[in-house]
ROTOR-830476 format. One record per residue: x, y, z of N, C-alpha, C in turn; residue number from 1; residue in one letter. Coordinates in nm, 4 decimals. Layout:
<atoms>
<atom n_x="X" n_y="Y" n_z="Z" ca_x="X" ca_y="Y" ca_z="Z" c_x="X" c_y="Y" c_z="Z" k="NUM" r="A"/>
...
</atoms>
This chain:
<atoms>
<atom n_x="-14.3824" n_y="1.8591" n_z="12.4062" ca_x="-14.4403" ca_y="1.9056" ca_z="12.2807" c_x="-14.5919" c_y="1.9098" c_z="12.2985" k="1" r="M"/>
<atom n_x="-14.6546" n_y="2.0181" n_z="12.2589" ca_x="-14.7987" ca_y="2.0328" ca_z="12.2730" c_x="-14.8714" c_y="1.9427" c_z="12.1746" k="2" r="A"/>
<atom n_x="-15.0008" n_y="1.9231" n_z="12.1986" ca_x="-15.0790" ca_y="1.8358" ca_z="12.1115" c_x="-15.0842" c_y="1.8858" c_z="11.9680" k="3" r="D"/>
<atom n_x="-15.0810" n_y="2.0190" n_z="11.9476" ca_x="-15.0916" ca_y="2.0712" ca_z="11.8121" c_x="-14.9557" c_y="2.0803" c_z="11.7413" k="4" r="D"/>
<atom n_x="-14.8460" n_y="2.0408" n_z="11.8080" ca_x="-14.7140" ca_y="2.0377" ca_z="11.7461" c_x="-14.6742" c_y="1.8932" c_z="11.7197" k="5" r="E"/>
<atom n_x="-14.6316" n_y="1.8643" n_z="11.6000" ca_x="-14.5843" ca_y="1.7306" ca_z="11.5694" c_x="-14.4747" c_y="1.7409" c_z="11.4644" k="6" r="R"/>
<atom n_x="-14.3788" n_y="1.6533" n_z="11.4745" ca_x="-14.2685" ca_y="1.6507" ca_z="11.3795" c_x="-14.3125" c_y="1.5747" c_z="11.2554" k="7" r="T"/>
<atom n_x="-14.2888" n_y="1.6336" n_z="11.1407" ca_x="-14.3242" ca_y="1.5677" ca_z="11.0155" c_x="-14.2074" c_y="1.4819" c_z="10.9710" k="8" r="T"/>
<atom n_x="-14.2313" n_y="1.3731" n_z="10.8962" ca_x="-14.1236" ca_y="1.2830" ca_z="10.8564" c_x="-14.0293" c_y="1.3395" c_z="10.7518" k="9" r="P"/>
<atom n_x="-14.0745" n_y="1.4377" n_z="10.6737" ca_x="-13.9867" ca_y="1.4902" ca_z="10.5699" c_x="-13.8905" c_y="1.5910" c_z="10.6303" k="10" r="D"/>
<atom n_x="-13.7693" n_y="1.5931" n_z="10.5753" ca_x="-13.6668" ca_y="1.6830" ca_z="10.6263" c_x="-13.6352" c_y="1.7872" c_z="10.5195" k="11" r="R"/>
<atom n_x="-13.6334" n_y="1.9116" n_z="10.5605" ca_x="-13.5974" ca_y="2.0191" ca_z="10.4702" c_x="-13.4492" c_y="2.0479" c_z="10.4806" k="12" r="G"/>
<atom n_x="-13.4076" n_y="2.1572" n_z="10.4235" ca_x="-13.2668" ca_y="2.1956" ca_z="10.4251" c_x="-13.2178" c_y="2.2190" c_z="10.5677" k="13" r="E"/>
<atom n_x="-13.3065" n_y="2.2615" n_z="10.6557" ca_x="-13.2679" ca_y="2.2953" ca_z="10.7914" c_x="-13.3007" c_y="2.1855" c_z="10.8908" k="14" r="H"/>
<atom n_x="-13.3272" n_y="2.0655" n_z="10.8449" ca_x="-13.3587" ca_y="1.9544" ca_z="10.9358" c_x="-13.5072" c_y="1.9278" c_z="10.9374" k="15" r="G"/>
<atom n_x="-13.5523" n_y="1.8513" n_z="11.0363" ca_x="-13.6930" ca_y="1.8170" ca_z="11.0430" c_x="-13.7778" c_y="1.9421" c_z="11.0626" k="16" r="P"/>
<atom n_x="-13.8966" n_y="1.9395" n_z="11.0085" ca_x="-13.9858" ca_y="2.0535" ca_z="11.0255" c_x="-14.0845" c_y="2.0252" c_z="11.1370" k="17" r="T"/>
<atom n_x="-14.1289" n_y="2.1307" n_z="11.2012" ca_x="-14.2284" ca_y="2.1187" ca_z="11.3070" c_x="-14.3548" c_y="2.1864" c_z="11.2569" k="18" r="I"/>
<atom n_x="-14.4649" n_y="2.1125" n_z="11.2583" ca_x="-14.5934" ca_y="2.1638" ca_z="11.2125" c_x="-14.6655" c_y="2.2220" c_z="11.3332" k="19" r="D"/>
<atom n_x="-14.6792" n_y="2.3536" n_z="11.3358" ca_x="-14.7492" ca_y="2.4198" ca_z="11.4448" c_x="-14.8774" c_y="2.4760" c_z="11.3850" k="20" r="V"/>
<atom n_x="-14.9847" n_y="2.3975" n_z="11.3948" ca_x="-15.1096" ca_y="2.4388" ca_z="11.3323" c_x="-15.0913" c_y="2.4473" c_z="11.1831" k="21" r="G"/>
<atom n_x="-15.1166" n_y="2.5647" n_z="11.1251" ca_x="-15.1055" ca_y="2.5837" ca_z="10.9811" c_x="-14.9669" c_y="2.6319" c_z="10.9399" k="22" r="A"/>
<atom n_x="-14.8821" n_y="2.6672" n_z="11.0378" ca_x="-14.7499" ca_y="2.7201" ca_z="11.0076" c_x="-14.6472" c_y="2.6082" c_z="11.0216" k="23" r="V"/>
<atom n_x="-14.5657" n_y="2.5891" n_z="10.9183" ca_x="-14.4604" ca_y="2.4883" ca_z="10.9221" c_x="-14.3272" c_y="2.5618" c_z="10.9236" k="24" r="V"/>
<atom n_x="-14.2460" n_y="2.5371" n_z="11.0281" ca_x="-14.1161" ca_y="2.6032" ca_z="11.0359" c_x="-14.0075" c_y="2.4990" c_z="11.0544" k="25" r="S"/>
<atom n_x="-13.8909" n_y="2.5202" n_z="10.9902" ca_x="-13.7824" ca_y="2.4229" ca_z="11.0031" c_x="-13.7180" c_y="2.4309" c_z="11.1414" k="26" r="P"/>
<atom n_x="-13.6757" n_y="2.3158" n_z="11.1912" ca_x="-13.6032" ca_y="2.3108" ca_z="11.3179" c_x="-13.4571" c_y="2.3417" c_z="11.2866" k="27" r="R"/>
<atom n_x="-13.3963" n_y="2.4269" n_z="11.3663" ca_x="-13.2577" ca_y="2.4653" ca_z="11.3433" c_x="-13.1647" c_y="2.3458" c_z="11.3652" k="28" r="A"/>
<atom n_x="-13.0650" n_y="2.3341" n_z="11.2789" ca_x="-12.9653" ca_y="2.2284" ca_z="11.2935" c_x="-12.8636" c_y="2.2704" c_z="11.3992" k="29" r="L"/>
<atom n_x="-12.8086" n_y="2.1737" n_z="11.4705" ca_x="-12.7024" ca_y="2.2079" ca_z="11.5635" c_x="-12.5716" c_y="2.2235" c_z="11.4857" k="30" r="N"/>
<atom n_x="-12.4675" n_y="2.2692" n_z="11.5532" ca_x="-12.3399" ca_y="2.2981" ca_z="11.4858" c_x="-12.2822" c_y="2.1750" c_z="11.4172" k="31" r="Q"/>
<atom n_x="-12.2883" n_y="2.0596" n_z="11.4835" ca_x="-12.2332" ca_y="1.9364" ca_z="11.4254" c_x="-12.3077" c_y="1.8986" c_z="11.2970" k="32" r="R"/>
<atom n_x="-12.4401" n_y="1.9075" n_z="11.2992" ca_x="-12.5201" ca_y="1.8742" ca_z="11.1807" c_x="-12.4891" c_y="1.9693" c_z="11.0663" k="33" r="Q"/>
<atom n_x="-12.4719" n_y="2.0981" n_z="11.0976" ca_x="-12.4390" ca_y="2.1959" ca_z="10.9937" c_x="-12.3055" c_y="2.1613" c_z="10.9281" k="34" r="K"/>
<atom n_x="-12.2066" n_y="2.1277" n_z="11.0112" ca_x="-12.0745" ca_y="2.0955" ca_z="10.9576" c_x="-12.0769" c_y="1.9667" c_z="10.8757" k="35" r="L"/>
<atom n_x="-12.1500" n_y="1.8659" n_z="10.9241" ca_x="-12.1595" ca_y="1.7403" ca_z="10.8484" c_x="-12.2288" c_y="1.7621" c_z="10.7150" k="36" r="E"/>
<atom n_x="-12.3328" n_y="1.8453" n_z="10.7149" ca_x="-12.4040" ca_y="1.8761" ca_z="10.5905" c_x="-12.3116" c_y="1.9524" c_z="10.4950" k="37" r="Q"/>
<atom n_x="-12.2368" n_y="2.0496" n_z="10.5478" ca_x="-12.1445" ca_y="2.1255" ca_z="10.4632" c_x="-12.0369" c_y="2.0343" c_z="10.4051" k="38" r="E"/>
<atom n_x="-11.9843" n_y="1.9422" n_z="10.4870" ca_x="-11.8813" ca_y="1.8501" ca_z="10.4400" c_x="-11.9346" c_y="1.7632" c_z="10.3265" k="39" r="K"/>
<atom n_x="-12.0565" n_y="1.7118" n_z="10.3407" ca_x="-12.1167" ca_y="1.6292" ca_z="10.2352" c_x="-12.1336" c_y="1.7096" c_z="10.1062" k="40" r="A"/>
<atom n_x="-12.1768" n_y="1.8351" n_z="10.1187" ca_x="-12.1933" ca_y="1.9202" ca_z="10.0005" c_x="-12.0582" c_y="1.9490" c_z="9.9348" k="41" r="E"/>
<atom n_x="-11.9568" n_y="1.9737" n_z="10.0169" ca_x="-11.8230" ca_y="2.0003" ca_z="9.9636" c_x="-11.7671" c_y="1.8786" c_z="9.8905" k="42" r="L"/>
<atom n_x="-11.7902" n_y="1.7596" n_z="9.9447" ca_x="-11.7420" ca_y="1.6377" ca_z="9.8790" c_x="-11.8100" c_y="1.6173" c_z="9.7440" k="43" r="L"/>
<atom n_x="-11.9400" n_y="1.6466" n_z="9.7358" ca_x="-12.0111" ca_y="1.6375" ca_z="9.6068" c_x="-11.9543" c_y="1.7400" c_z="9.5086" k="44" r="R"/>
<atom n_x="-11.9294" n_y="1.8605" n_z="9.5589" ca_x="-11.8745" ca_y="1.9661" ca_z="9.4753" c_x="-11.7358" c_y="1.9265" c_z="9.4247" k="45" r="E"/>
<atom n_x="-11.6528" n_y="1.8723" n_z="9.5125" ca_x="-11.5181" ca_y="1.8287" ca_z="9.4768" c_x="-11.5226" c_y="1.7216" c_z="9.3685" k="46" r="L"/>
<atom n_x="-11.6101" n_y="1.6252" n_z="9.3834" ca_x="-11.6246" ca_y="1.5191" ca_z="9.2839" c_x="-11.6606" c_y="1.5771" c_z="9.1480" k="47" r="T"/>
<atom n_x="-11.7523" n_y="1.6710" n_z="9.1472" ca_x="-11.7923" ca_y="1.7346" ca_z="9.0215" c_x="-11.6780" c_y="1.8085" c_z="8.9552" k="48" r="G"/>
<atom n_x="-11.6034" n_y="1.8853" n_z="9.0350" ca_x="-11.4889" ca_y="1.9586" ca_z="8.9795" c_x="-11.3832" c_y="1.8635" c_z="8.9248" k="49" r="Y"/>
<atom n_x="-11.3546" n_y="1.7558" n_z="8.9988" ca_x="-11.2535" ca_y="1.6600" ca_z="8.9530" c_x="-11.2962" c_y="1.5902" c_z="8.8241" k="50" r="E"/>
<atom n_x="-11.4236" n_y="1.5551" n_z="8.8141" ca_x="-11.4738" ca_y="1.4920" ca_z="8.6901" c_x="-11.4635" c_y="1.5881" c_z="8.5733" k="51" r="E"/>
<atom n_x="-11.5004" n_y="1.7140" n_z="8.5971" ca_x="-11.4926" ca_y="1.8125" ca_z="8.4898" c_x="-11.3471" c_y="1.8374" c_z="8.4495" k="52" r="E"/>
<atom n_x="-11.2564" n_y="1.8347" n_z="8.5478" ca_x="-11.1141" ca_y="1.8544" ca_z="8.5180" c_x="-11.0619" c_y="1.7426" c_z="8.4280" k="53" r="L"/>
<atom n_x="-11.1048" n_y="1.6189" n_z="8.4527" ca_x="-11.0629" ca_y="1.5060" ca_z="8.3681" c_x="-11.1057" c_y="1.5279" c_z="8.2234" k="54" r="K"/>
<atom n_x="-11.2253" n_y="1.5781" n_z="8.2063" ca_x="-11.2784" ca_y="1.6032" ca_z="8.0719" c_x="-11.2042" c_y="1.7190" c_z="8.0057" k="55" r="I"/>
<atom n_x="-11.1644" n_y="1.8172" n_z="8.0855" ca_x="-11.1041" ca_y="1.9402" ca_z="8.0341" c_x="-10.9555" c_y="1.9270" c_z="8.0071" k="56" r="T"/>
<atom n_x="-10.8903" n_y="1.8201" n_z="8.0533" ca_x="-10.7458" ca_y="1.8048" ca_z="8.0328" c_x="-10.7093" c_y="1.8192" c_z="7.8852" k="57" r="L"/>
<atom n_x="-10.6052" n_y="1.8950" n_z="7.8614" ca_x="-10.5573" ca_y="1.9120" ca_z="7.7249" c_x="-10.6234" c_y="2.0241" c_z="7.6484" k="58" r="G"/>
<atom n_x="-10.7323" n_y="2.0750" n_z="7.6965" ca_x="-10.7987" ca_y="2.1854" ca_z="7.6277" c_x="-10.8423" c_y="2.2908" c_z="7.7292" k="59" r="K"/>
<atom n_x="-10.8675" n_y="2.4095" n_z="7.6851" ca_x="-10.9185" ca_y="2.5190" ca_z="7.7681" c_x="-10.8343" c_y="2.5414" c_z="7.8935" k="60" r="H"/>
<atom n_x="-10.7150" n_y="2.5946" n_z="7.8745" ca_x="-10.6224" ca_y="2.6158" ca_z="7.9852" c_x="-10.6845" c_y="2.7016" c_z="8.0960" k="61" r="K"/>
<atom n_x="-10.7562" n_y="2.8042" n_z="8.0595" ca_x="-10.8191" ca_y="2.8925" ca_z="8.1588" c_x="-10.9209" c_y="2.8190" c_z="8.2443" k="62" r="G"/>
<atom n_x="-11.0022" n_y="2.7375" n_z="8.1816" ca_x="-11.1028" ca_y="2.6600" ca_z="8.2551" c_x="-11.0349" c_y="2.5579" c_z="8.3470" k="63" r="R"/>
<atom n_x="-10.9295" n_y="2.4958" n_z="8.2983" ca_x="-10.8554" ca_y="2.3967" ca_z="8.3773" c_x="-10.7958" c_y="2.4623" c_z="8.5023" k="64" r="R"/>
<atom n_x="-10.7371" n_y="2.5806" n_z="8.4853" ca_x="-10.6801" ca_y="2.6522" ca_z="8.5997" c_x="-10.7884" c_y="2.6919" c_z="8.6992" k="65" r="Q"/>
<atom n_x="-10.9026" n_y="2.7341" n_z="8.6484" ca_x="-11.0172" ca_y="2.7692" ca_z="8.7330" c_x="-11.0610" c_y="2.6478" c_z="8.8156" k="66" r="F"/>
<atom n_x="-11.0724" n_y="2.5319" n_z="8.7519" ca_x="-11.1136" ca_y="2.4098" ca_z="8.8219" c_x="-11.0096" c_y="2.3676" c_z="8.9257" k="67" r="L"/>
<atom n_x="-10.8813" n_y="2.3786" n_z="8.8901" ca_x="-10.7759" ca_y="2.3424" ca_z="8.9849" c_x="-10.7798" c_y="2.4337" c_z="9.1070" k="68" r="Q"/>
<atom n_x="-10.8065" n_y="2.5621" n_z="9.0867" ca_x="-10.8185" ca_y="2.6566" ca_z="9.1977" c_x="-10.9363" c_y="2.6181" c_z="9.2877" k="69" r="W"/>
<atom n_x="-11.0506" n_y="2.5864" n_z="9.2249" ca_x="-11.1684" ca_y="2.5462" ca_z="9.3027" c_x="-11.1426" c_y="2.4172" c_z="9.3809" k="70" r="H"/>
<atom n_x="-11.0740" n_y="2.3232" n_z="9.3198" ca_x="-11.0431" ca_y="2.1971" ca_z="9.3880" c_x="-10.9575" c_y="2.2237" c_z="9.5119" k="71" r="I"/>
<atom n_x="-10.8567" n_y="2.3092" n_z="9.4980" ca_x="-10.7730" ca_y="2.3435" ca_z="9.6141" c_x="-10.8566" c_y="2.4122" c_z="9.7228" k="72" r="R"/>
<atom n_x="-10.9419" n_y="2.5049" n_z="9.6829" ca_x="-11.0264" ca_y="2.5780" ca_z="9.7773" c_x="-11.1191" c_y="2.4832" c_z="9.8523" k="73" r="R"/>
<atom n_x="-11.1828" n_y="2.3913" n_z="9.7805" ca_x="-11.2763" ca_y="2.2970" ca_z="9.8419" c_x="-11.2015" c_y="2.2010" c_z="9.9353" k="74" r="V"/>
<atom n_x="-11.0846" n_y="2.1533" n_z="9.8950" ca_x="-11.0068" ca_y="2.0638" ca_z="9.9815" c_x="-10.9665" c_y="2.1337" c_z="10.1111" k="75" r="K"/>
<atom n_x="-10.9283" n_y="2.2607" n_z="10.1013" ca_x="-10.8942" ca_y="2.3368" ca_z="10.2224" c_x="-11.0152" c_y="2.3508" c_z="10.3144" k="76" r="L"/>
<atom n_x="-11.1300" n_y="2.3792" n_z="10.2564" ca_x="-11.2504" ca_y="2.3947" ca_z="10.3390" c_x="-11.2901" c_y="2.2612" c_z="10.4021" k="77" r="R"/>
<atom n_x="-11.2762" n_y="2.1508" n_z="10.3286" ca_x="-11.3060" ca_y="2.0190" ca_z="10.3841" c_x="-11.2162" c_y="1.9934" c_z="10.5053" k="78" r="I"/>
<atom n_x="-11.0888" n_y="2.0298" n_z="10.4940" ca_x="-10.9960" ca_y="2.0116" ca_z="10.6058" c_x="-11.0374" c_y="2.0979" c_z="10.7257" k="79" r="A"/>
<atom n_x="-11.0804" n_y="2.2214" n_z="10.6998" ca_x="-11.1262" ca_y="2.3089" ca_z="10.8083" c_x="-11.2488" c_y="2.2508" c_z="10.8775" k="80" r="E"/>
<atom n_x="-11.3441" n_y="2.2016" n_z="10.7988" ca_x="-11.4662" ca_y="2.1433" ca_z="10.8548" c_x="-11.4329" c_y="2.0194" c_z="10.9367" k="81" r="V"/>
<atom n_x="-11.3431" n_y="1.9357" n_z="10.8846" ca_x="-11.3024" ca_y="1.8153" ca_z="10.9581" c_x="-11.2382" c_y="1.8537" c_z="11.0907" k="82" r="A"/>
<atom n_x="-11.1572" n_y="1.9579" n_z="11.0901" ca_x="-11.0932" ca_y="2.0043" ca_z="11.2131" c_x="-11.1981" c_y="2.0570" c_z="11.3117" k="83" r="Q"/>
<atom n_x="-11.2964" n_y="2.1313" n_z="11.2644" ca_x="-11.4028" ca_y="2.1815" ca_z="11.3512" c_x="-11.4835" c_y="2.0662" c_z="11.4099" k="84" r="E"/>
<atom n_x="-11.5131" n_y="1.9648" n_z="11.3284" ca_x="-11.5863" ca_y="1.8477" ca_z="11.3777" c_x="-11.5051" c_y="1.7746" c_z="11.4848" k="85" r="L"/>
<atom n_x="-11.3741" n_y="1.7616" n_z="11.4628" ca_x="-11.2886" ca_y="1.6964" ca_z="11.5614" c_x="-11.2880" c_y="1.7756" c_z="11.6919" k="86" r="A"/>
<atom n_x="-11.2864" n_y="1.9073" n_z="11.6813" ca_x="-11.2922" ca_y="1.9926" ca_z="11.8001" c_x="-11.4218" c_y="1.9743" c_z="11.8767" k="87" r="G"/>
<atom n_x="-11.5329" n_y="1.9598" n_z="11.8041" ca_x="-11.6620" ca_y="1.9373" ca_z="11.8700" c_x="-11.6620" c_y="1.8038" c_z="11.9426" k="88" r="L"/>
<atom n_x="-11.6024" n_y="1.7029" n_z="11.8811" ca_x="-11.5971" ca_y="1.5715" ca_z="11.9440" c_x="-11.5110" c_y="1.5748" c_z="12.0701" k="89" r="E"/>
<atom n_x="-11.4020" n_y="1.6522" n_z="12.0669" ca_x="-11.3171" ca_y="1.6665" ca_z="12.1854" c_x="-11.3933" c_y="1.7355" c_z="12.2973" k="90" r="Q"/>
<atom n_x="-11.4745" n_y="1.8371" n_z="12.2621" ca_x="-11.5545" ca_y="1.9081" ca_z="12.3620" c_x="-11.6554" c_y="1.8149" c_z="12.4274" k="91" r="D"/>
<atom n_x="-11.7138" n_y="1.7270" n_z="12.3470" ca_x="-11.8117" ca_y="1.6311" ca_z="12.3995" c_x="-11.7430" c_y="1.5296" c_z="12.4893" k="92" r="I"/>
<atom n_x="-11.6230" n_y="1.4856" n_z="12.4505" ca_x="-11.5497" ca_y="1.3856" ca_z="12.5268" c_x="-11.4926" c_y="1.4390" c_z="12.6572" k="93" r="G"/>
<atom n_x="-11.4778" n_y="1.5699" n_z="12.6671" ca_x="-11.4178" ca_y="1.6290" ca_z="12.7878" c_x="-11.5126" c_y="1.6329" c_z="12.9039" k="94" r="S"/>
</atoms>
């Protein structure tokens, strides 16, 4: 790393930023970091949908069905991400 490049302690959406003079650009995340970040976001989203579904029980059938569909969609994506992460770990172990 050159003298004018230094990693800043704050992390943006794309990981740590690199300060190159006056220009600050995010460092690209690797595939594993992207998947872990997506999984964390999906889990937060799932929690929100499940909480809203509890509140919506008994009323607003259309909204309840919408939330149930989203919950299924998010659970499927979480499973896909977990499978991709497991595949990455197998590649590293090989």
